[in-house]
C-alpha positions, 0 to 999 in steps of 0.5 A: 717915347713915353709908355702910357699907364694902363687905363682901368677897364670901363664900368659895365653899363647899368643896363648890362649889370642888371641884365647879368643879375636877372639871367643869373637870378641874382636880382632881389625882387620887390613886389608892392601889393600882394593880393591876386596879381601880386602873390602869384607873381612873387611866388613864381619868382621865388620858385625859380630861385630869386630872392623876393620881398612882398611889401603891403600895407595889410599886416594880415597879409604879410602875417600870413605869407610869413607863416607860409599860408596863402590867401589867394586861391591860386596859390597853393599854401604847400608851395608858398610855405616851401618857398618861405622857408627857403627864404626865397620869399618874404613880406614885410610892411617896411617900405625901406626893403625896397632900397634893397631890390634890383626890380620893383614890380607895382601891383596895387588896385586902381578903382574908380572914384564915385564920379567914375574918374580914375583913383591912381592914389595907390600908384601914386603911394607905390611910386612915392615908396619907390622914390624915396628908396631908388638908387640907380640901376633898379627896374621899376614895372607898373602892372596895375591897370590905368589909362595910356600915358601913366608911365610917361605923364604920372610915374616918370616925372615922379621918379625923376625927382629922385635926381636919377635919369629915367631910362638911364639911371633908373628903368621904367616899363609896364606890363598889364596883369593878366590875372583870371582867379580861378582858371584852372588852364591858365595862370601867371606862368603860361598867360603870355606877357605884354611888355612895354618900356619907356626906352629900349633899355627898360623894355628889354630889362623888363622882358628879361625879367619876366622871361625868367618865369613867364613862358611867352614874352610879347614886346610892344613899342611904349609903355603907352601902347602896353597901357592900351592892350589891357584897356582893349582886352577888357573893353572888348569883353565889356562891350560884348557882354553888354550887347549879349545882356542887351539881347538878352532883355530883347529875347526876354520881351519876346518870349525866347530862350536867349540861350537857346539862341546862343548855343545854336549861333555857336555852331557857326564855325567862323564870325561868331564868338559866343558871349553869355548874358548874366545878372551883371559885371564884377571883379576888380577888371570888367567893370573898371577898366573901359571906363578908364579908357572913356575917361582918357577918350573924353580928355582928348575930346573923343566920345567913347560911345560903345564903352558908356553904352556897354557900362550903362547896360551891363550896370543896370542888370542887377536891377533887371534880375530884381525885376525878374524876381518880382514877376516870378513872385507876382506869378506865384501870388506873392509880393516881394516884401516878406518873401524869403529870397536866397542868393546862391553866389556872392562872389563875382564869378564862379569858384572864386572868393572875390566880391569885389563889384560883384553884382550879388551885392547890388541885387541884395541891396535892391531886394533889401530896399523892397522889403525881401527877406534876404539870405545867401549861400557861398561856399567861397564866401563864408561871411558877407560884410557889405555896406553895413550889412553882415551875413553868414552863408547858409548851407544849402540843404533841402531844408534851406532851399524848401524854405525860401520863396525863391532862389537866385543863381548869381554865381554858378559854382561848381559846388553847388547842387543843381539837381538837388536845387530843382528838386527842393526849391519852389521857384528858382531865377537862373541868370547863368543857365546853370540848371540847363539839363536838370528837371525836378519840382522847381519852377525855374525862370531863365533871366 
């Protein structure tokens, strides 16, 4: 009987091979977009011993990372410098670096067009870059917030143009970013990570990759479910903030302190979750993400009434703040025109430097349109360039406060001395209840 020649061992599957690289930390990681999401994530992977290449079109960001200098408040420069010196993290503008990676994570912006339709052009550009340099056995993960169906309807077809089979040769997953800039308790490492794959192997690989650097992974059944998770999170917040903003308007008309009402309602140990009014929504998520869902719903002939109403109420708050300024000045016998208004905090939230979609920008625009003389103070934003306007932050001195006809608290930064504010200002409009417990010379008007 003729003896058969020994057969070569079967080659390991692409999934198994990539999983081995991930668990041994030998996988090369590429991250497209080095902003508030991408840079902290890149740093976490590098700290765990992965070799990471960040890709960004901004040469200034690339140069800063190459020097080991962080431009993101949540990333410590000393830590960043350490991983850069060890050659675990590098940055480049050259998209060809994608060819050397085993996994690519997309962390690019997803703004809205002026028509309130989703602008996915940054995602399209990132996927096009990957398409030009893709290879079998590569994992692609989208983190950018978008509408449900983006991975299935947009990203997968683009990747399929490579001739590689999506889900078999190329793995595709979605994992929504959950960054909260300035949050000292929760960071990239300890915020649970939701992961959904285009198929089982894609989901398993993405969960395994994030599991190397993030404490808790929560898998869901599909990319579409994962995309919807992010929109639910931020729509929940937007709708509830819209509700409490409307409640604040009603309380204002009735002469009731809304902050006192919220504090009292919060004593109920069940069935109530406090949300707080403010001058409007800002940042890269809350003013934008719910409208992605509203847009998708309209395509499906579903009216997103709660979402649209909340967006309308929240968008009207900056103008309400300006009306409150005008009424408060009127009580002092002063018109808005010619009055000196000092805005405290132009960042969109407390203790960050991000001014994207900040309500302060609309407040400044409306005040200038009425002829006010507007200045601002923000220790996190030394210079402000907006809509052709160039301004510099003023130091919050007794002289600065005394010279203002009205000081308006928009972002309640911890660095502000609120006792000094009420001691030296004449009139304060407090949109954040930051002056609670402080009394002084100033007449304080609440939102």
